[in-house]
C-alpha positions as a Python dict, from the first residue, in 0.01 Angstrom:
ca = {
    (1, 'M'): (0, 0, 0),
    (2, 'S'): (104, -328, 189),
    (3, 'T'): (-73, -571, 265),
    (4, 'H'): (-155, -591, 575),
    (5, 'V'): (-316, -250, 569),
    (6, 'V'): (-509, -474, 306),
    (7, 'V'): (-553, -653, 559),
    (8, 'V'): (-712, -383, 836),
    (9, 'Y'): (-951, -225, 665),
    (10, 'D'): (-1058, -597, 573),
    (11, 'V'): (-1069, -685, 936),
    (12, 'K'): (-1246, -347, 984),
    (13, 'A'): (-1474, -375, 702),
    (14, 'Q'): (-1627, -687, 892),
    (15, 'L'): (-1602, -556, 1288),
    (16, 'K'): (-1776, -300, 1055),
    (17, 'D'): (-2043, -512, 911),
    (18, 'S'): (-2048, -763, 1252),
    (19, 'Q'): (-2242, -433, 1417),
    (20, 'H'): (-2469, -352, 1190),
    (21, 'D'): (-2585, -744, 1234),
    (22, 'V'): (-2570, -745, 1612),
    (23, 'E'): (-2815, -384, 1590),
    (24, 'A'): (-3021, -636, 1349),
    (25, 'M'): (-3037, -880, 1586),
    (26, 'T'): (-3052, -683, 1921),
    (27, 'I'): (-3372, -386, 1757),
    (28, 'A'): (-3535, -820, 1662),
    (29, 'R'): (-3430, -949, 2028),
    (30, 'D'): (-3584, -579, 2150),
    (31, 'E'): (-3907, -641, 1909),
    (32, 'A'): (-3980, -1017, 2012),
    (33, 'I'): (-4015, -997, 2361),
    (34, 'N'): (-4236, -699, 2349),
    (35, 'T'): (-4447, -894, 2145),
    (36, 'A'): (-4434, -1142, 2394),
    (37, 'K'): (-4525, -961, 2684),
    (38, 'E'): (-4832, -722, 2478),
    (39, 'L'): (-4862, -1156, 2387),
    (40, 'D'): (-4910, -1298, 2775),
    (41, 'K'): (-5179, -955, 2853),
    (42, 'K'): (-5439, -989, 2612),
    (43, 'F'): (-5378, -1411, 2714),
    (44, 'K'): (-5434, -1263, 3066),
    (45, 'T'): (-5641, -1074, 2999),
    (46, 'S'): (-5875, -1291, 2776),
    (47, 'E'): (-5822, -1547, 3055),
    (48, 'A'): (-6005, -1313, 3278),
    (49, 'D'): (-6299, -1262, 2987),
    (50, 'H'): (-6326, -1660, 2962),
    (51, 'L'): (-6383, -1649, 3380),
    (52, 'Q'): (-6539, -1401, 3442),
    (53, 'L'): (-6847, -1573, 3144),
    (54, 'Q'): (-6835, -1882, 3296),
    (55, 'S'): (-6927, -1711, 3674),
    (56, 'D'): (-7249, -1586, 3428),
    (57, 'L'): (-7340, -1870, 3227),
    (58, 'A'): (-7357, -2086, 3651),
    (59, 'S'): (-7547, -1779, 3720),
    (60, 'S'): (-7778, -1755, 3407),
    (61, 'E'): (-7841, -2181, 3439),
    (62, 'R'): (-7897, -2077, 3839),
    (63, 'A'): (-8186, -1784, 3785),
    (64, 'R'): (-8283, -2028, 3487),
    (65, 'K'): (-8360, -2352, 3723),
    (66, 'A'): (-8510, -2092, 3947),
    (67, 'A'): (-8753, -1965, 3670),
    (68, 'Q'): (-8880, -2330, 3575),
    (69, 'S'): (-8921, -2438, 3953),
    (70, 'E'): (-9155, -2155, 3988),
    (71, 'R'): (-9357, -2205, 3689),
    (72, 'D'): (-9394, -2524, 3771),
    (73, 'E'): (-9549, -2404, 4147),
    (74, 'L'): (-9754, -2180, 3990),
    (75, 'L'): (-9880, -2441, 3697),
    (76, 'E'): (-9911, -2675, 3963),
    (77, 'E'): (-10092, -2439, 4184),
    (78, 'L'): (-10291, -2380, 3849),
    (79, 'N'): (-10410, -2754, 3754),
    (80, 'S'): (-10500, -2762, 4175),
    (81, 'G'): (-10707, -2481, 4178),
    (82, 'S'): (-10889, -2599, 3861),
    (83, 'S'): (-10985, -2942, 3972),
    (84, 'A'): (-11040, -2849, 4291),
    (85, 'R'): (-11307, -2566, 4129),
    (86, 'L'): (-11407, -2887, 3889),
    (87, 'M'): (-11448, -3146, 4171),
    (88, 'L'): (-11710, -2816, 4339),
    (89, 'Y'): (-11903, -2797, 4032),
    (90, 'L'): (-11929, -3198, 3969),
    (91, 'M'): (-12068, -3154, 4384),
    (92, 'S'): (-12327, -2949, 4332),
}
């Protein structure tokens, strides 16, 4: 077998190895891209959930403040009524 034939076989073997490496890298790249897309979707969903939770929290805070104001008004009415009855009782 001549030296040229051996060199050709070696080059073919190297080329075949290189093709396998390229295929493996292409698969890895595609998997990385798909993973990045999935993570981006999850991030956007999480971001939307976060915004909804912030909105819900603000709404709850407004409802809490309204309930506290109503409670304070009712207590004030109750105290005013009690004071008025006490004054009427004392005046009689």
